[in-house]
Structure formats: C-alpha cells, structure tokens
C-alpha positions, -999 to +999 in steps of 0.1 A: -631+078+221-632+048+245-596+038+235-581+072+242-563+062+274-553+027+264-516+018+263-505-012+243-471-027+239-471-057+217-446-086+216-434-073+182-428-039+197-408-054+226-387-075+203-380-046+180-371-023+210-346-048+224-329-054+191-329-017+181-316-005+215-287-030+213-279-021+176-281+017+181-260+016+212-233-002+193-235+018+161-240+052+175-219+061+205-218+098+213-182+103+199-195+090+166-225+112+167-203+142+171-179+131+144-208+127+119-219+162+126-188+173+108-195+154+076-215+166+046-241+138+046-244+137+084-249+099+086-230+066+082-240+050+049-227+016+060-250+017+090-279+028+068-272-003+047-274-024+079-306-008+089-321-018+055-308-053+059-325-056+092-358-048+075-366-017+095-375+004+065-402-021+056-418-025+090-448-004+082-450-014+045-474-042+034-459-076+024-474-071-011-447-044-016-418-063+000-424-050+035-430-067+069-466-058+070-468-043+105-478-007+113-463+026+126-469+013+161-440-010+155-419+017+140-422+038+172-398+017+193-372+019+164-374+057+164-372+057+202-341+036+202-325+059+176-334+089+196-318+075+227-285+070+208-290+102+188-284+081+157-282+102+126-297+092+093-327+095+070-349+069+088-377+093+097-377+110+064-377+078+044-404+062+066-427+093+062-421+093+024-432+057+022-463+065+042-471+093+017-468+069-012-489+043+006-516+068+014-518+086-020-497+067-046-512+049-075-508+011-075-481+014-101-462+039-080-465+017-049-452-013-068-423+006-083-411+026-053-420+008-021-398-023-027-369+000-035-374+019-002-375-015+017-341-023+001-326+009+013-333+037-012-335+070+007-366+091+003-379+123+017-407+149+019-409+185+008-439+200+025-428+231+045-426+266+030-414+300+040-446+308+057-439+280+083-475+271+083-480+237+100-513+230+082-500+209+053-528+217+030-519+254+029-495+254+000-480+281-022-459+259-046-476+253-079-477+226-106-490+237-140-497+213-168-477+216-200-485+188-224-473+156-208-453+174-181-459+195-150-439+227-145-433+234-109-427+267-090-421+277-054-396+270-026-397+243+000-379+244+033-367+217+058-364+190+032-347+163+053-317+145+038-326+157+003-292+152-012-291+116-001-327+110-014-335+090-046-371+103-043-388+133-028-425+137-023-434+173-028-467+191-021-480+215-047-513+231-058-525+216-091-558+227-107-566+247-076-563+217-052-535+202-030-515+175-047-484+154-041-458+147-068-427+126-070-393+142-077-364+119-086-329+126-071-318+137-106-339+168-101-319+179-071-287+198-079-263+221-061-282+250-078-316+243-065-310+223-033-291+243-007-282+229+027-298+249+056-281+259+089-304+244+116-302+242+153-298+204+154-266+197+136-270+160+139-297+164+112-296+176+076-322+197+059-323+216+026-340+244+009-354+232-024-362+257-052-388+243-076-390+271-101-389+258-137-385+222-127-403+199-152-415+164-142-438+140-161-475+142-153-474+106-143-453+117-113-485+131-097-499+109-069-537+103-067-550+138-061-583+126-047-564+109-019-541+138-011-562+155+016-563+123+037-527+116+029-516+150+043-535+143+075-519+109+078-484+123+071-488+150+098-499+125+125-472+100+115-445+127+116-456+137+151-458+101+163-423+093+152-409+127+164-424+119+198-407+085+198-374+101+190-378+127+217-388+101+243-356+082+236-335+114+238-351+124+271-341+090+286-306+094+274-304+130+287-315+119+321-290+091+322-262+115+312-273+140+339-274+113+366-240+101+357-226+136+362-245+141+394-230+109+408-195+119+398-191+156+404-182+166+439-186+199+458-179+205+495-168+169+498-200+154+486-213+143+452-237+170+440-264+145+433-269+143+471-282+178+472-320+181+473-319+211+449-306+188+422-322+155+433-358+168+431-357+183+396-340+151+384-369+131+398-393+155+381-375+151+348-377+113+351-414+114+360-421+137+331-403+112+308-423+083+321-455+102+316-445+112+281-435+077+272-469+065+283-485+090+260-463+079+232-474+042+234-510+052+239-507+071+207-489+042+189-516+018+201-545+039+190-529+055+159-553+039+135-584+048+155-603+077+140-605+106+164-588+089+194-556+084+174-552+120+165-559+132+201-534+107+215-507+116+190-510+153+196-509+147+233-478+126+228-460+154+209-468+179+236-457+157+265-425+144+249-415+179+238-420+191+273-402+162+289-371+165+266-370+203+270-372+201+308-346+173+311-321+191+288-326+225+304-319+210+339-289+191+325-274+223+311-281+240+344-266+212+366-235+211+345-227+247+355-205+266+331-196+235+312-233+230+304-233+261+282-204+249+261-205+230+228-187+200+244-216+192+268-239+166+254-269+183+271-266+209+243-274+183+217-305+171+235-318+206+240-312+213+203-331+181+194-361+194+213-359+228+196-357+212+162-388+190+167-407+220+181-401+237+147-414+207+127-451+197+124-461+219+153-449+230+187-465+226+221-488+256+217-499+245+183-509+210+193-527+223+224-547+245+202-556+216+179-565+195+209-588+222+221-606+220+188-608+183+189-619+179+226-643+209+232 
C-alpha cells in the first residue's frame, strides 16, 4: 500500500503524450468528429491505419509478439490524447482485447493473434449482458461441448466496434466456470450483430446474439487463467476510460473558456462575472485532481492492491470531473448549450457512456469501501 499516492510520469509517457496530442489534434478536429458520427463505422479507417503504423496498438504488447514491450501506463497518455480530441475508433476495444489474450490466451493464440493486432487488425470484447452486472464473472452466456466444437448461447451487449472487428473475445460459462473464447469476424453477421443506439454517438456498440453459434473447441482461452484475466480486463478498461475522460474534461474546459472570453453581456465578456469564473476554476481544479489520480493509477497499475485502489479512484474522479465540466459548459452556453450543435453535449454524453461501462461512481466507491475498510 505504500505506493498508493505515488504519481509517476516517465520519459516514454511524455514522448507519447506529445506525439499523440499533435497527431490527434491534426486528425480529429471537431468538425470531423461530427461528420464521422453520421457514418456507419463511426471512424476513419485511414487514420486507424496510421495509428497502427505508429505502433500504438503494440505499446503494451511484449516484443516477443511484435509489440513495443511497454505497459498500460504508456497507453494511458495515448487514450488521454484521443479523449481530448474526441477521436473515434476501436483503439480502446482493440487494446483491451489484446490484454485479454495476453492474460488468458494459450501460447499458440498469442503468437497467432497479437502480431496481427499490432499490425492493425481490429479486435473487441463481448462481456456485458442484459443484467448490466459490472462483475465480469457473473455470466449467463453458455458454451457447451459438442465433439470438437463449442455451441454458444446467450446475448451480449455493448460490444464495441464489433462489425469492424476481426476477432472478438467473448465471456461464457463452460463446465460450470467462467471462460473466454475467440470469435472470428466471420461469425458476426447482420442477423446476429445489431447496432445499438447509445448516448455517445461518437462510439459504436452492438448487441451480439450467440444462440446456435458454433466455434472450434480450440477457440477457448486457458480457462484456469480466466478469473485473473477478467480482473485485469476490468481494471485495464477503467484505467483507459479514465484517461479518455481526463482528456475530454480538458477539452471541455478549453471550449468553455473560449466561449466565456468571446460572449458579451451588458457590455462585458461573460467570463468576467464571478458566477461563471468560480465554477470554471472549480472545473479546472477537479480536472487537475482527476489527472493526478489517473497517473497515480497508471504508475501503480501493476502493484497488487494499490493498483486496483488507485484505478478505481481514478475512474471516480475523472467521471466526476468530466461530468461537472460538461454540465457547467452546457449551463454557461445558455439555450444554445441544450442544442445538438453545442460541443458540450458531446462531452456530457461521453461521461454518461463511461458511467455505464465497467462501473459508475457509486459502484467504484462501493468497491473501494470493500478494499479499504
């Protein structure tokens, strides 16, 4: 527990942050963000190819499998930069899928799949079900053995970027215990993979019906490693979501300040009024505190106990910071703030989306109470 309050920001993180901020600013201006919302895939495939070419998909993948050999601590600044520019794409989903394969895959599965992910193949996870239970080991979907195959049943929700994915890691119960299995993109069709309507329209999620789906038994990941893998996936997802929200909070504050310095009332810019200045300062303070929590979590992520506590704290604080900044931005923009054209709407919707994924503020506070007391 001695490392719980430590914040670390390495040279690698600083270099990645600088390069990623520049790249995302250039490739994801807000007008492009809005135009991509109208497309089916929701992201620019040419930009995705550039991301793969930059090596970002392999940052947390060992060199033995074609990656860079760093850790999720170095992925955090990439996710933060993407969040700041609201960059759309399957980066988080693919990174989490690679972590699942690293944590529970067989050696053959790692050697086959991880180099392909590094090169740019999209992957995703299918873990959430209709119950909405954020404990990933509570699974209703089933996999029953039938000769050399597994027959699947059940329905998964919030499968990010499923139609773009070449591989999806799905959670099931097999022989009475949690298991992870690999689905190829060929298993996903218009009939069993339906796009969902979600609050954050810069993202794409799908409902995946598994009923009757047959996959080879060799598609099963190492079942003995599954419980630990699910814990790792949960924490990794919350760390990267926190990074994305920290970036979005910074962008939202910048957007609000620009408006406060431009809009005039009674012959003065409205940013000169204390009723608007003080909440803006509070928003910035909350963002800085949340970002400190984020990099404390990134620094201690691999530390047993301390890493989980710091990560759950980061999710709580970044969610609060983004929600507050976006709420104030909507309010300060007046009537325009409640329209679709106001960018504050996008930031508020990003916060609501991440609250629905892998635990909201109340959920993580409850888990923290269990860990701390």
